[in-house]
Kinemage of the C-alpha trace (Angstrom):
@kinemage 1
@onewidth
@group {chain A} dominant
@subgroup {mainchain}
@vectorlist {calphas} color= white
{ca met a 1} P -39.387 -5.966 21.923
{ca asp a 2} L -41.410 -8.086 19.433
{ca gln a 3} L -41.716 -5.656 16.365
{ca arg a 4} L -45.172 -7.156 15.347
{ca ala a 5} L -46.552 -5.378 18.395
{ca his a 6} L -46.054 -1.987 16.070
{ca leu a 7} L -47.563 -3.730 12.760
{ca pro a 8} L -50.860 -2.393 11.711
{ca val a 9} L -53.634 -4.737 12.082
{ca ile a 10} L -56.020 -5.190 9.229
{ca ala a 11} L -59.434 -6.991 9.129
{ca val a 12} L -60.508 -8.366 5.752
{ca gly a 13} L -64.220 -9.701 5.252
{ca glu a 14} L -67.784 -9.114 5.582
{ca arg a 15} L -68.568 -5.788 7.367
{ca ser a 16} L -71.197 -7.393 9.556
{ca ala a 17} L -68.711 -10.024 10.830
{ca leu a 18} L -65.978 -7.368 11.726
{ca glu a 19} L -68.065 -4.228 12.489
{ca gly a 20} L -66.871 -4.263 16.141
{ca leu a 21} L -62.986 -4.429 15.355
{ca pro a 22} L -62.491 -0.865 14.366
{ca leu a 23} L -63.234 -0.009 17.969
{ca ala a 24} L -60.016 -1.705 19.013
{ca gly a 25} L -58.011 0.015 16.288
{ca val a 26} L -58.446 -2.271 13.685
{ca ala a 27} L -58.554 -1.336 10.018
{ca leu a 28} L -61.318 -2.432 8.416
{ca arg a 29} L -61.268 -3.641 4.587
{ca ala a 30} L -64.796 -4.748 3.756
{ca ala a 31} L -65.014 -7.335 1.234
{ca glu a 32} L -68.626 -8.717 0.784
{ca thr a 33} L -67.760 -11.022 -2.063
{ca pro a 34} L -64.973 -13.443 -2.860
{ca asp a 35} L -63.866 -11.264 -5.751
{ca glu a 36} L -63.440 -8.142 -3.253
{ca ala a 37} L -61.630 -10.502 -0.828
{ca arg a 38} L -59.122 -11.583 -3.318
{ca glu a 39} L -58.544 -7.719 -4.492
{ca thr a 40} L -58.027 -6.544 -0.955
{ca trp a 41} L -55.613 -9.476 -0.391
{ca gln a 42} L -53.603 -8.420 -3.479
{ca ser a 43} L -53.373 -5.005 -1.810
{ca ile a 44} L -52.036 -6.096 1.571
{ca ser a 45} L -50.562 -9.331 0.627
{ca gln a 46} L -46.766 -7.878 0.740
{ca met a 47} L -47.528 -5.595 3.612
{ca asp a 48} L -45.705 -6.032 7.004
{ca ala a 49} L -49.182 -6.177 8.913
{ca ile a 50} L -51.348 -8.549 11.132
{ca val a 51} L -54.456 -9.650 8.919
{ca ile a 52} L -57.564 -10.894 10.363
{ca leu a 53} L -59.735 -12.978 7.891
{ca thr a 54} L -63.463 -13.983 8.146
{ca pro a 55} L -63.865 -17.663 7.004
{ca ala a 56} L -65.483 -16.633 3.768
{ca ser a 57} L -62.453 -14.358 2.997
{ca ala a 58} L -59.947 -16.952 3.457
{ca ala a 59} L -61.512 -19.489 1.249
{ca ala a 60} L -61.741 -17.098 -1.363
{ca ile a 61} L -58.153 -16.176 -1.299
{ca gly a 62} L -57.191 -19.620 -0.296
{ca ala a 63} L -55.549 -18.722 2.811
{ca his a 64} L -53.937 -21.374 5.304
{ca pro a 65} L -52.368 -19.302 7.942
{ca glu a 66} L -50.768 -22.486 9.541
{ca arg a 67} L -48.973 -23.309 6.301
{ca glu a 68} L -47.584 -19.679 5.765
{ca thr a 69} L -43.975 -18.968 5.805
{ca ser a 70} L -44.323 -15.439 4.114
{ca gly a 71} L -46.444 -12.656 3.688
{ca pro a 72} L -48.383 -10.925 6.726
{ca met a 73} L -49.112 -12.654 9.931
{ca thr a 74} L -52.631 -13.961 9.068
{ca val a 75} L -55.486 -15.454 11.545
{ca val a 76} L -58.997 -16.714 10.347
{ca leu a 77} L -61.767 -16.086 12.765
{ca pro a 78} L -63.612 -18.990 13.588
{ca gly a 79} L -66.705 -20.046 11.691
């Protein structure tokens, strides 16, 4: 079985864009500003997790999931 099935799922970004995700068991880390997004990313960037980013949060941290080979599995929501 794929070990990622047991990883925590964390969403980072504007609360208004992510408000329904906790209903599916996703941990919400609200980040309303670029500085908050970078600070939150620093706290989770070395975790074994699946991270969902809003486009604004991805831009703030410079995330390019298609190029990443280390760190958490990351996906950016469509804008």
